[in-house]
MIDO-867244 format. One record per residue (C-alpha): z, x, y; residue in one letter. Coordinates in steps of 0.05 Angstrom, whole numbers. Each point is the difference from the previous one (the first is absolute). Layout:
! MIDO-867244
        Z        X        Y   res
        Z        X        Y     A
...
END
This chain:
! MIDO-867244
        Z        X        Y   res
        0        0        0     M
      -25       35       63     E
       24      -50       51     S
       25      -71        8     I
      -51      -42       37     R
       19      -68      -29     K
       63      -27      -33     A
       22      -61      -38     A
       68      -32       -4     I
       14      -48      -58     I
       55      -49       16     G
        3      -36       67     A
       74      -10        2     G
       44       27       56     T
       -6       73      -21     M
      -72       -1      -25     G
      -27      -34       62     A
       38       46       47     A
      -25       62      -38     I
      -71      -27       10     A
       15       -8       74     A
       22       73        5     Q
      -65       24      -32     F
      -37      -43       52     A
       44       30       55     N
      -27       68      -22     A
      -71      -26        8     G
      -14       -4      -74     V
      -36      -62      -29     P
       45      -32      -52     V
      -10      -54      -52     L
       60      -47      -10     L
       -1      -38      -66     L
       47      -50      -33     D
       -4      -53      -53     I
      -36      -66        8     V
       54      -51       15     K
       -2      -62      -44     D
      -23      -64       34     G
      -25       35       62     T
      -74       -8       18     P
        1       66       39     N
        0       53      -54     R
       21       54       51     N
       57      -42       28     A
       56       49      -16     L
      -34       61       31     A
      -27      -39       60     E
       68      -32       11     G
       34       68       -2     A
      -47       27       54     I
       10      -61       44     A
       76        5       -8     K
        0       74       18     M
      -37      -15       65     L
       59      -45       20     K
       56       44      -27     T
       48       36       46     D
        9       59       -7     P
      -75        2      -13     A
      -29       34      -62     P
      -65       11       38     F
        0       50       58     M
      -57      -40       31     S
      -32      -67      -16     S
      -65       39       -7     R
       28       35      -61     A
        3      -66      -37     A
      -75       -1       -1     K
        1       60      -47     L
       36      -40      -54     V
      -46      -39      -46     T
       35      -56      -40     P
      -20      -16      -71     G
       26      -19      -69     N
        7       33      -67     L
      -49      -45      -35     E
      -60        3       46     D
        9       67       35     D
       27       48      -52     L
      -67       35       -5     A
        6       21       73     Q
       54       50      -21     L
      -58       45      -22     A
      -11       17       74     S
       72       19       13     C
       29       70        1     D
       74      -21       -5     W
       25      -63      -34     I
       73      -19       12     V
       34      -49      -47     E
       55      -40       35     A
       13      -60      -45     I
       68      -25      -25     I
       45       47      -40     E
      -22      -22      -69     R
      -23       55      -47     L
      -44      -46      -42     D
      -38      -27       60     L
      -10       70       30     K
      -27       28      -65     Q
      -47      -58      -10     A
      -26       10       71     L
      -11       75      -11     Y
      -46      -15      -58     K
      -42      -45       45     K
        0       53       55     I
      -20       55      -47     D
      -60      -40      -25     A
      -32       -3       69     V
       26       58       42     R
      -42       62       13     K
       20       64      -36     P
       48       43       40     G
       25      -56       45     S
       75        1       10     A
       41      -57      -28     V
       73       -6       20     S
       57      -49       -7     S
       48      -19       56     N
       55      -13      -51     T
       70       16       22     S
       33       -6      -69     T
      -48       11      -59     I
      -10       72      -25     P
      -71       27        1     L
        3       17      -74     A
       11      -73      -17     K
      -55      -24       47     L
      -53       43      -33     T
       20      -12      -73     E
      -62      -16      -41     G
      -49       19       55     M
      -55       52      -11     P
        8       72       22     E
      -53      -10       54     S
       43      -54       32     F
       64       40       -6     K
      -35       58       34     R
      -14      -43       62     D
       65      -39        1     F
       63       11       41     L
       55      -39       34     I
       -2       -7       76     T
       64      -35       21     H
       -6      -26       71     F
       61      -25       38     F
        4      -66       35     N
      -28      -12       52     P
      -56       50      -18     P
      -25        7       72     R
       68       22       27     Y
       35       35      -58     M
      -25       72       -3     R
       20       16      -71     L
      -47        0      -59     L
       28       21      -68     E
      -54       29      -44     L
       10        6      -75     V
      -51       36      -44     S
       -1       -1      -76     G
      -11       60      -45     P
      -73      -21       -8     E
      -13      -15       73     T
      -55       42       32     D
       36       45       49     A
      -60        2       48     K
       -4      -76        1     L
       74       -4       15     A
       -8       51       56     Q
      -58      -40       30     A
       41      -64       -1     V
       59       35       31     A
      -42       31       55     R
      -33      -66       17     F
       68      -34        2     A
       25       54       46     D
      -59        5       49     L
      -27      -71       -1     M
       58      -45      -19     L
       52       41       38     G
       47       10      -59     K
       47       55      -17     S
      -15        9      -74     V
       59       19      -44     V
      -14       20      -72     S
       48      -38      -46     A
       13        7      -74     K
      -17      -56      -48     D
       71      -25       -3     S
       30      -70       13     P
       -2      -20       73     G
      -31       67       18     F
       39       30       58     I
       14      -44       60     A
       14      -65      -36     N
       39       34      -55     R
       48       28       52     L
       -7      -55       52     G
       15      -57      -48     V
       61       39      -26     F
       24        7       72     W
      -11      -73       17     L
       32      -26      -63     Q
       60       45       10     T
        5      -22       72     G
        3      -74      -19     V
       49       10      -57     V
       48       44       39     E
        0      -45       62     A
       20      -59      -43     M
       53       38      -38     E
       30       28       64     L
       -1      -68       35     G
      -45       22       57     L
      -44      -46       41     T
      -75       13        0     V
        5       21       73     E
       54       51      -16     E
      -38       28      -59     A
      -65        6       40     D
       35       33       59     A
       25       55      -46     I
      -61        6      -44     M
      -50        9       56     S
       -1       42       64     R
       59       45      -19     P
      -42       27      -58     F
      -67       -2       37     G
      -20      -63      -37     I
      -36      -58       36     P
       46      -52       32     K
      -18      -51      -54     T
       49       37      -45     G
        6      -27      -70     V
        2      -76        9     F
      -50       -2       56     G
      -49       41      -41     L
        7      -45      -61     I
      -15      -59       46     D
      -62       36       24     L
      -25       18      -70     V
       20      -67      -31     G
       61      -17      -44     L
      -46      -30      -52     D
      -30       68      -15     L
       66       34      -14     M
       16      -31      -69     P
      -70       16      -25     H
        3       73       23     I
       70        9      -26     N
      -19      -30      -67     A
      -60       45       -6     S
       41       62       15     L
       56      -22      -46     A
      -50      -11      -56     G
      -34       67        7     S
       56       48       18     L
       41       34      -55     P
       70      -28      -11     K
       29       64       28     S
      -31      -11       69     D
       49      -14       57     A
      -41      -60       22     F
       30      -43      -56     H
       71        7       29     A
      -20      -31       66     T
      -49      -51      -28     N
       51      -56       -1     K
      -15      -75       -2     D
       11      -30       70     I
        7      -77       -4     P
       -6       -7       76     L
      -71       29       -1     I
      -21      -46      -57     K
       26      -60       41     T
      -35       24       63     M
      -67        8      -37     I
        8      -69      -32     A
       11      -31       69     E
      -59       36       32     G
       42       48       40     N
      -43       60      -20     I
       -2       36       66     G
      -47        0       60     R
      -58      -30      -40     K
       45      -59      -20     G
       51      -43       35     K
       43       61       13     G
       39       49      -41     G
       64       39       13     F
      -19      -14       72     Y
      -36      -61       28     R
      -15      -39       63     K
       50      -56        6     G
       -1      -61       46     P
       44       37       50     K
      -25       71       -9     G
       -1       55      -52     R
       45      -10      -61     E
       24       43      -58     A
       22      -20      -69     I
       72        8      -22     D
       -4       43      -63     L
       62      -33      -29     A
      -14      -74       13     S
      -75       -1        7     G
        6      -40       65     A
      -37       18       63     Y
       37       15       65     R
      -18       30       68     P
      -16       74       -1     V
       59       44       18     R
      -13       66       35     K
       27       58      -41     A
       19       68       28     A
      -48       56      -18     T
       38       62      -25     P
      -13       68       30     D
      -50       36      -44     G
        5       69       33     R
       49       24      -53     D
      -24      -28      -66     L
       56       32      -40     R
       52      -35       43     K
      -37      -66       -8     L
       -3        7      -75     L
       74       18       -3     E
       22      -58       45     N
      -47      -55      -23     S
        7      -23      -72     A
      -66      -38        6     Y
      -37       60       27     A
       24       44      -56     W
       -7      -50      -57     R
      -73      -12       20     V
      -25       67       24     M
       39       44      -47     G
      -32      -29      -63     P
      -68       -7       35     T
       -2       74       19     L
       23       19      -70     A
      -54      -45      -30     Y
      -53       34       43     A
       21       68      -27     A
       -4      -27      -71     S
      -73      -21        8     L
      -27       71       -3     L
      -42       18      -38     P
       -8      -69      -32     E
      -29      -37       61     A
      -26       58       43     A
      -11       74       -1     D
       40       19       61     D
       52      -25       51     V
      -52       -5       55     H
      -39      -54      -38     A
       63      -43       -6     I
       18       11       73     D
      -70      -17       23     E
       -2      -62      -43     A
       65      -27       29     M
      -18       18       72     R
      -67      -35       -3     L
       13      -53      -53     G
       67      -24       27     Y
       -4       29       71     N
       61       44       -9     W
        4       51       57     K
       24       52      -50     L
      -15        4      -74     G
       58        2      -50     P
       -1       75       -8     F
       -3        9       76     E
       61      -45        3     L
       35       42      -53     I
      -14       62       42     D
       32      -35       60     K
       61      -19      -42     I
        4       64      -41     G
      -19        6      -74     A
       67       31      -18     D
       40      -55       34     W
      -41      -55      -32     L
        5       30      -69     A
       75        8        6     E
       11      -71       25     K
      -43      -28      -56     L
       39       38      -52     A
       66      -20       33     K
      -19      -73       -5     D
      -19        7      -73     G
      -75       -4       11     M
      -50       45      -36     K
      -26       58       42     V
      -75        7      -12     P
      -22       69      -25     A
      -45       11       61     L
       57      -15       49     L
       47       44      -40     D
      -51       57        3     A
       -6       -8       75     A
       73       17       13     R
        5       54       53     G
      -72      -14       21     Q
      -40      -51       38     S
      -62      -38      -24     F
      -39       23       61     Y
        5       62       43     K
      -40       39       50     L
      -29       69       -9     D
      -23       16       70     G
      -49      -56       16     A
      -10      -17      -74     K
       35      -60      -30     R
       22       11      -71     L
       25      -48      -53     Y
       43       13      -61     L
      -41       -7      -64     G
       22      -19      -70     L
       -3       74      -18     D
       57       13       50     D
      -48       39       45     A
      -25      -18       69     Y
      -73      -18       11     H
      -39       -8       65     E
      -15      -71       21     L
      -75       -1       15     H
      -34      -51       44     R
      -64      -31      -26     P
      -64       32       25     E
      -18      -25       70     G
       71      -20       19     V
       32       30       62     L
       71      -19       18     M
       34       15       65     L
       67        8      -36     E
      -29       60      -37     D
      -26       31       65     I
       68      -10       33     K
       35       37      -57     R
      -48       60        7     A
       -5        7       76     T
       34      -13       66     K
      -26      -49       53     P
      -41       27       58     L
       35      -49       46     L
       61      -44      -13     K
       50      -45       35     N
       46      -57      -21     A
      -57      -50       -7     S
      -61       38      -24     A
      -27       64      -30     S
      -67       36       -1     L
      -23       34      -64     W
      -58       46      -19     D
      -32      -31      -62     I
      -53       54       -8     G
      -74       10       16     D
       13       -7       75     G
       30      -70       -4     V
       68      -18       28     L
       42      -60      -19     C
       41      -39       50     F
       60      -33      -35     E
       45      -54       28     L
       72       10      -24     T
       38      -52       42     S
       34      -61      -29     K
      -54      -44      -31     S
      -49       48       31     N
        7      -35       66     S
      -30       28       64     W
       45       28       55     D
       -3       50       57     A
       13       59      -46     Q
      -56      -10      -49     N
      -48      -18       56     L
       18       66       32     E
      -12       38      -64     L
      -66      -35      -12     L
      -21       22       70     G
       18       72      -17     K
      -38       -5      -65     A
      -63      -24       36     I
        5       62       45     E
       12       46      -60     L
      -56      -21      -47     V
      -60       28       40     P
       33       68        6     Q
       -4       22      -73     N
      -15      -62      -41     H
      -55      -51      -14     K
       29      -69       -9     A
       63      -43       -2     L
       24      -50      -52     V
       53      -51       17     I
       40      -14      -63     Y
       69       -4      -31     N
       32      -16      -67     E
       50      -53       22     G
        4      -71      -27     A
      -48      -23       55     H
      -48       35       48     F
       34      -27       63     S
       34      -64       21     V
      -18       11       73     G
       40       18       61     A
       75       10       -5     N
       24      -69       22     L
       73       21       -3     G
      -11       52       55     L
      -41      -50       40     A
       56      -52       -4     L
       52       52       20     F
      -41       22       60     A
      -10      -72       21     A
       74      -17       -6     N
       17       57       48     I
      -59      -18       45     A
      -34       67      -11     A
      -66      -30       19     W
      -28       66       24     G
       11       31      -69     E
      -35      -58      -34     I
      -60        4       47     E
       -2       76      -11     K
       -1      -10      -76     L
      -57      -51        5     V
      -41       45       45     A
       14       61      -43     N
      -22      -37      -63     G
      -65      -20       32     Q
      -12       71       25     K
       15       32      -67     T
      -41      -48      -42     F
      -60        7       47     K
        8       75       -3     A
       -7       -5      -75     L
      -61      -45        5     K
      -37       46       48     Y
       24       67      -30     A
      -55       51      -15     P
       17       -1      -74     F
        0      -55      -53     P
       63      -37      -19     S
       10      -42      -62     V
       56      -51       -7     A
       23      -12      -71     A
       39      -66        1     P
       34      -34      -59     F
       47      -58       -6     G
       18      -29       68     M
      -37       27       61     A
       24      -48       53     L
        1       -1       76     G
       -1       73       23     G
      -14       19      -73     G
      -64      -40        5     C
      -17       28       68     E
        2       73      -22     I
      -47      -19      -57     V
      -47      -33       50     L
       -3       63       42     H
      -15       49      -57     A
      -71       26       -8     S
       -1      -28      -70     A
       46      -32      -51     V
       14       12      -74     Q
       45      -58      -19     A
       37      -14      -64     H
      -26      -64      -31     A
       68      -33       12     E
        1        6       75     T
       26      -58       41     Y
      -22       12       72     I
        7      -42       62     G
       20       -7       73     L
       64      -41       -7     V
       31       11       69     E
       -4      -74       19     C
       49      -15      -55     G
       53       38       40     V
      -21      -28       67     G
      -45       58       21     L
      -74       18        2     V
      -34       63      -28     P
        7       52       55     A
      -23       65      -32     W
      -73      -17        0     G
       -1      -53      -55     G
      -34      -50       45     C
      -52       50       26     T
      -19       24      -69     E
       -5      -69      -33     M
      -41      -28       59     L
      -47       59       -6     S
       -9      -10      -75     R
      -13      -74        4     Y
      -47        7       59     Q
      -40       50      -41     G
        2      -39      -65     A
      -70      -21      -24     K
       26      -67      -26     T
       35      -19       65     M
      -39      -45       49     P
      -16       34       66     K
       31      -17       66     G
       68       10       32     P
       39      -53      -38     M
      -10        7      -76     P
       30       70       -9     A
       58      -14       48     A
       14      -67      -35     A
        1       33      -69     K
       48       55       22     V
       44      -52       35     F
        4      -40      -64     E
       18       60      -43     M
       51       31       47     V
       34      -65       22     S
       10      -20      -73     T
       22       71      -20     A
      -55        3      -54     T
       13       53      -53     V
      -51       22      -51     S
       17      -14      -73     K
      -33       64      -24     S
      -43       57       26     A
      -61      -39      -22     A
       23      -59       42     N
       15       48       58     A
      -74       17        0     K
      -18      -74        5     E
       48       -6       59     L
      -29       64       32     L
       67       36       -1     F
      -41       49      -42     L
      -73       17       12     R
      -56       -3      -50     E
        0       75      -10     G
       75        6      -10     D
       22       18      -71     G
       46      -35      -49     I
       40       38      -52     T
       24      -40      -60     M
       53       49      -25     N
       56       13       48     R
       11       70      -27     Y
      -71       19       21     R
        3      -25       72     L
       16       66       34     L
      -54       39      -38     A
      -51      -53       16     D
       20       -1       74     A
       -5       75        5     K
      -69        0      -32     A
      -23      -54       48     K
       26       41       59     A
      -37       62      -23     L
      -64      -39      -10     A
        2      -21       73     L
       11       69       29     V
      -70       30        4     E
      -36      -53       41     A
       61      -31       34     Y
       -5      -25       72     A
       53      -42       34     A
      -20      -72       15     P
      -23      -25       68     E
       48      -46       37     P
      -19      -73       -6     P
       -9      -52       54     T
       14      -74      -10     Y
      -30      -67       14     Q
       58      -49        6     L
        3      -74       18     P
       44        4       62     G
       39      -59       28     E
      -38      -52      -40     D
       17       36      -64     G
       74        6       18     R
        3      -75       14     V
      -36      -14      -65     G
       50       42      -40     F
       57      -36       34     G
      -28      -69      -17     M
       -7       20      -73     A
       73       22       -4     V
       22      -66       33     K
      -36      -38      -55     E
       34       41      -53     F
       66      -14       33     R
      -13      -75        0     K
      -14        4      -75     K
       65       38      -12     G
      -37       64      -18     L
       24       39       60     A
       67        5       35     T
       15       -1       75     P
        9       75        2     Y
      -64       10      -40     D
      -34      -31       60     E
       33       51       47     V
      -21       60      -43     V
      -70      -28      -12     A
       -8       -8       75     G
       11       75       11     E
      -47       16      -58     L
      -52      -45       30     A
        4       37       65     T
      -14       66      -35     V
      -57      -24      -43     L
      -35      -40       55     S
       -1       61       46     G
       55      -20       48     G
      -29      -11       69     E
      -68       27      -20     A
      -59      -47        8     D
      -45      -18      -59     I
      -55       44       30     I
       46       61        5     D
        1       54      -52     R
       73       23       -6     P
       13       70      -27     S
       47       20      -55     E
       49       24       53     A
       -2      -69       32     D
       19      -35      -65     I
       55       51      -14     L
       29      -15       68     A
        1      -74      -17     L
       34       16      -66     E
       55       39       36     R
       11      -54       51     G
        5      -56      -52     A
       48       41      -43     F
       46       19       56     T
        4      -71       25     R
       16      -28      -69     L
       53       52      -18     I
       41      -25       60     R
        2      -72      -25     K
       59      -29      -38     D
      -47      -33      -50     G
      -29       67      -21     T
       68       34       -5     L
       24      -57      -44     A
      -60        9      -45     R
       10       75       -6     I
       75       -8      -14     E
      -13      -52      -54     T
      -53       43      -33     M
       47       60       -1     L
       59      -39      -28     T
      -34      -47      -49     T
      -69       31      -13     G
      -31      -68       16     K
      -36      -25       63     P
       35      -46       48     L
      -39      -64       15     R
       27      -12       70     N
END
């Protein structure tokens, strides 16, 4: 198999359909097949229904509605022969061995030689799946275990059999990495593979121990979440998200396939409450509710003792800075994480070849910030082994061997991991992956302050990194960006704007803005706005190319820096937008100028002064945020030539390559001029907002903010025949911002956002 140009997914259930959507997101045509449903005239009803449902689902499996056009629905009776044109066939039907094996015989009869066939099973060993199949089929077969939802979960567990063609497995892994955006972890052909084997143990232990200790679900989730670098869903919130109805099936599968000596059996206890909840339809978020639900008067949680629902009670989150202290002082923390970390150590070499594979699986499959062996290093292997032994628990051989050592250590800039041979081995990145964390271990920054750093990433390219809280913009990182812009032309070729935080940038530091407003430091606020405009325009018109590499949220000022870069290489999961109106402000670092310029130059936009201004007014006033990088292109936050990287690990390398490709023929852009609607446009925008307010779609203060935005986008006092310059629109942005920041309605919105994380509808 040289390349994967077309794929097929068999099984249009929740997982199968979403896997098909991710192939389409990668630009690959995909065939989606399912059975013919009895009594339905439409023989493709299941596949067509799945596609239609995904187009309405939130969060969306498709990155763009255009991607849905790459999915061709069909059925297993009429369209099986079409598998002959597919390079990779993924089976994603229900977890029944007999049905899977019968399907494989049908697939093998029509597929082309050398095409990859894989199962998305999460429980059935590969050896059982291929029993009775010819050697030619076994050679092309493997397990590719996607995690739900496939678009957003980065982990893919890949299991090869002894007969599997190594080159075919490598081709599938590379495609999954580059095109599907997956971090591929090689797992052994053992029950539950890696992430679910350990993750289900952790969840089951978390439920059992909470009930035995008499904790509330809120108390348990407060402990078993942020203190350990685990998502805030904790144990019970995560089970709600996955679905309570799946837990008995997964537990039963593991219990039936694991040896009696496995520690899973001790925690796999019957829980009558869960049986009752499932019987009553309380199966989590996809049902009427689960351990948590929306009640008539707000959010409710179940009482683990009585089974009755009651209002949610806020639980204190323990301090996770000293994990040893937490494990010593919290019985629940110890009785869950102690056995879980010990179980992780017992899985080598049965489930994986090395500790890094298990850590990666839990980081990306369960969104743990640190993998179990990274957590052990933080706690101390000696301390953990001694406490396990003291409490009468078995100390795994691997943990016992690690006494006096750590599972990871640094050798200069190299990161090493402890192998099963009790020797350290270098942790190598996949080819084509460049990580800033590696560069930071090996070198020192060229420039640095409390909010940003500048790094040399080689080949004449520098990297500007935000380091402030939530990567927000403030006076310090604006100052350092200005210095970087001056430094690049002296000895370097290009600049990349990138970081490895949770999100690219949430925008300006609202806390500082609120503080300045509360002490009436209006001059400082005006200075910050002017400096932001000056710095971002200096980047735009610099004599060298700059490439922004956004990922996650790129909001407000985070969006504006992207708009001013020469080019963009965005991660596929980039959510970009100008959201200032939500906090009672308007974009003031050139967001309005850049979006007006893009829409006025768009080929699909009608000509004249009103259409572009109206479109930008609609987007900015409603705080429109893209739902992906592909959607950002549709909204013109990204340009047609901007790149999209599917795998987050490859973003910096791709951005650097894009920057270098621009160097030779680079010329700074010419400043734009604008054709704006003037007073008539401003009045028109105001009338539109009044209509929205009458319909209850806008609030009184929305009207105030929209009025200032309308002034900017209509050109202020400029007449329709005038051609305002970029500087003119920037002046209007500054004026609108500084007027709004003085208003009580804006300050109330900012304060509410900072304290609750939610917009105030005043």
